[in-house]
C-alpha positions in Angstrom: 43.1 -17.1 -18.4 42.7 -21.2 -19.8 39.8 -22.1 -21.0 37.1 -23.4 -18.9 35.1 -26.6 -18.3 32.9 -28.5 -21.2 29.7 -27.4 -19.5 27.4 -25.9 -21.9 26.0 -22.6 -21.1 22.6 -21.4 -22.5 23.1 -17.4 -23.3 20.3 -14.6 -23.2 21.2 -11.5 -24.3 20.2 -8.5 -22.1 18.2 -6.1 -25.0 19.2 -3.2 -23.0 21.7 -0.2 -23.3 24.9 0.2 -21.2 25.0 3.6 -18.9 27.5 5.0 -21.3 24.9 7.5 -23.0 23.9 8.4 -19.5 27.4 9.1 -18.3 27.7 11.0 -21.2 24.5 13.1 -20.6 24.3 13.5 -16.7 28.3 13.5 -16.1 30.5 11.6 -13.5 28.7 13.1 -9.9 25.7 12.2 -10.8 26.5 8.7 -12.5 28.1 7.7 -9.6 25.4 8.8 -7.3 23.1 6.2 -9.7 26.1 3.5 -9.2 25.0 2.4 -5.8 21.3 1.6 -6.7 22.3 0.2 -10.0 22.7 -3.4 -10.7 24.4 -4.7 -13.6 21.5 -6.2 -15.7 23.1 -10.0 -16.9 23.3 -12.8 -14.3 24.8 -16.5 -14.7 23.3 -19.2 -12.7 23.9 -23.0 -12.2 21.3 -25.5 -10.5 22.3 -28.2 -8.3 20.5 -31.7 -7.5 21.6 -34.5 -5.5 20.4 -36.5 -8.6 21.7 -34.7 -11.4 24.4 -32.5 -9.7 25.7 -29.1 -11.4 23.6 -28.4 -14.3 21.3 -25.8 -16.1 24.0 -23.4 -16.6 22.6 -20.0 -18.4 23.9 -16.6 -18.5 21.0 -13.6 -19.3 19.6 -10.8 -18.4 19.1 -10.6 -14.2 15.6 -10.5 -12.8 13.8 -11.5 -10.0 14.0 -14.9 -7.9 10.8 -17.2 -7.2 10.8 -18.6 -4.1 8.4 -21.5 -2.6 8.1 -20.4 0.5 9.4 -23.4 1.7 12.3 -23.0 0.4 15.0 -24.0 2.8 17.1 -20.9 2.7 14.4 -19.1 4.1 14.0 -21.2 6.7 17.2 -22.8 8.0 19.8 -20.0 6.2 22.2 -22.5 4.1 23.2 -19.3 1.9 27.0 -18.3 0.8 28.8 -15.7 -0.9 31.9 -14.2 -1.8 33.0 -11.1 -3.0 35.5 -10.0 -5.3 36.5 -7.5 -8.4 37.5 -7.0 -11.9 39.5 -4.6 -13.0 40.5 -3.3 -16.7 44.4 -3.1 -17.6 46.6 -0.6 -19.6 46.1 -2.8 -22.9 41.9 -3.0 -22.4 41.8 -6.5 -21.5 40.1 -7.3 -18.1 41.6 -9.0 -15.1 40.8 -11.2 -12.2 42.8 -10.8 -8.8 43.3 -14.3 -7.8 40.0 -16.1 -8.6 40.8 -19.7 -7.6 41.6 -18.2 -4.1 37.9 -17.0 -3.7 37.1 -20.3 -5.1 38.4 -22.2 -2.4 37.4 -20.1 0.1 33.8 -20.5 -1.1 34.2 -24.1 -1.3 35.3 -23.9 2.5 32.2 -22.1 3.2 30.3 -24.9 1.6 31.6 -27.7 3.6 30.9 -25.8 6.8 27.0 -25.3 5.9 26.5 -28.7 4.4 26.2 -27.3 1.0 27.8 -28.8 -2.3 31.4 -27.6 -3.3 31.6 -26.0 -6.7 34.7 -27.2 -9.0 37.0 -24.2 -8.6 37.7 -24.6 -12.6 33.8 -23.9 -13.1 33.5 -21.3 -10.6 36.2 -19.1 -12.3 34.5 -19.5 -15.0 31.5 -18.5 -14.3 32.9 -15.3 -12.9 35.1 -15.1 -16.1 31.7 -15.1 -18.6 30.2 -12.4 -16.6 33.1 -10.0 -16.7 33.1 -10.6 -20.6 29.5 -9.8 -20.9 28.9 -6.9 -19.0 32.3 -5.7 -20.3 30.7 -2.8 -21.5 29.1 -1.8 -17.9 32.7 -1.3 -16.3 32.4 2.3 -15.4 34.5 5.0 -17.7 36.1 6.7 -14.5 40.0 6.3 -12.6 40.2 3.7 -10.1 36.6 2.3 -11.5 35.8 -1.9 -11.3 32.8 -4.2 -11.5 32.4 -5.7 -8.0 31.1 -9.3 -8.2 29.3 -11.6 -6.1 29.4 -15.0 -6.2 26.3 -16.9 -4.4 24.4 -20.1 -3.6 21.4 -20.5 -1.5 19.5 -23.9 -0.6 16.2 -24.1 -3.0 14.7 -26.8 -2.4 11.2 -26.6 -1.0 10.9 -28.6 2.2 10.3 -28.7 6.4 12.6 -30.2 7.9 16.2 -31.1 10.1 18.7 -32.1 7.1 20.6 -30.0 4.4 19.0 -29.4 1.4 18.8 -31.7 -1.9 18.8 -29.0 -4.1 20.7 -25.2 -4.9 21.1 -22.3 -6.9 24.7 -20.8 -7.5 24.5 -17.0 -8.9 26.9 -14.1 -10.2 25.9 -10.9 -10.4 27.8 -7.5 -11.0 27.9 -4.0 -10.1 29.9 -0.9 -11.0 31.9 0.3 -8.4 33.9 3.6 -8.2 37.0 4.4 -6.5 37.1 3.2 -2.8 39.0 6.5 -1.9 37.7 10.0 -2.7 39.2 12.2 -5.3 43.0 13.3 -4.5 42.7 11.3 -1.4 45.8 8.8 -1.1 45.8 4.8 -0.7 45.9 3.8 3.1 49.8 2.6 4.5 49.3 -0.7 6.2 52.2 -2.1 8.8 52.8 -5.8 9.0 53.8 -7.3 12.2 54.5 -11.4 12.8 54.9 -10.6 16.5 51.8 -9.6 17.8 48.2 -9.9 16.7 44.8 -7.8 17.4 42.9 -11.1 16.1 42.3 -14.3 17.7 44.4 -17.1 17.1 43.0 -19.7 14.7 41.3 -22.7 16.3 44.1 -26.0 15.7 41.3 -27.4 12.9 41.3 -24.5 10.7 43.5 -24.6 7.6 46.8 -22.9 8.3 47.3 -19.5 6.5 48.2 -19.4 3.0 52.0 -17.7 2.6 51.5 -16.9 -1.3 48.2 -14.6 -0.9 49.4 -12.4 -4.1 49.4 -14.1 -7.6 49.6 -12.8 -11.0 46.1 -12.2 -12.7 44.2 -13.8 -14.3 43.1 -12.2 -17.8 39.6 -12.3 -19.2 39.8 -12.6 -22.8 
């Protein structure tokens, strides 16, 4: 993966251990019973304001957020999110699947919600840094992955009919097991360009991309 932008990131390593020891002690079946309830304890955050733009990039322990009762997200629902995964390759490196497409879709959501757009390279770099920081939390099982949740919400405290002037962007992660049960093959899909069960896109909607599958970007 190409080097990210020059934004300075304040890093705060998490003091706690990973769950490798838990896995060895309690076994895989208890481990995955816990996975759904446990979020990885690192987070990547960036703030935005209409005065300073993107600033205060940090990477550190995940913790509760402090919000004013008048925070715009609580009253006007200015919040967007993406979902993506990081995978481990045969050589031990981590990889993301078409993260640039997630960045573009994230910005399309921001446009519709009157929120600031994040530079695509900074979005990808924020995700990449969290994957590298949380590499030790990768589940040591077949089909495992890190599920990544980039999201942004309006953090300005105000009551009024206008877009917020302050936002917070975060990326958090959790371990994920194989989507299918052990021994169950992956689903088979049939593609048809003759019939559609979904509503046709509106004329103003962007056309579907013809190149949806891209080479993974390695997180080294």
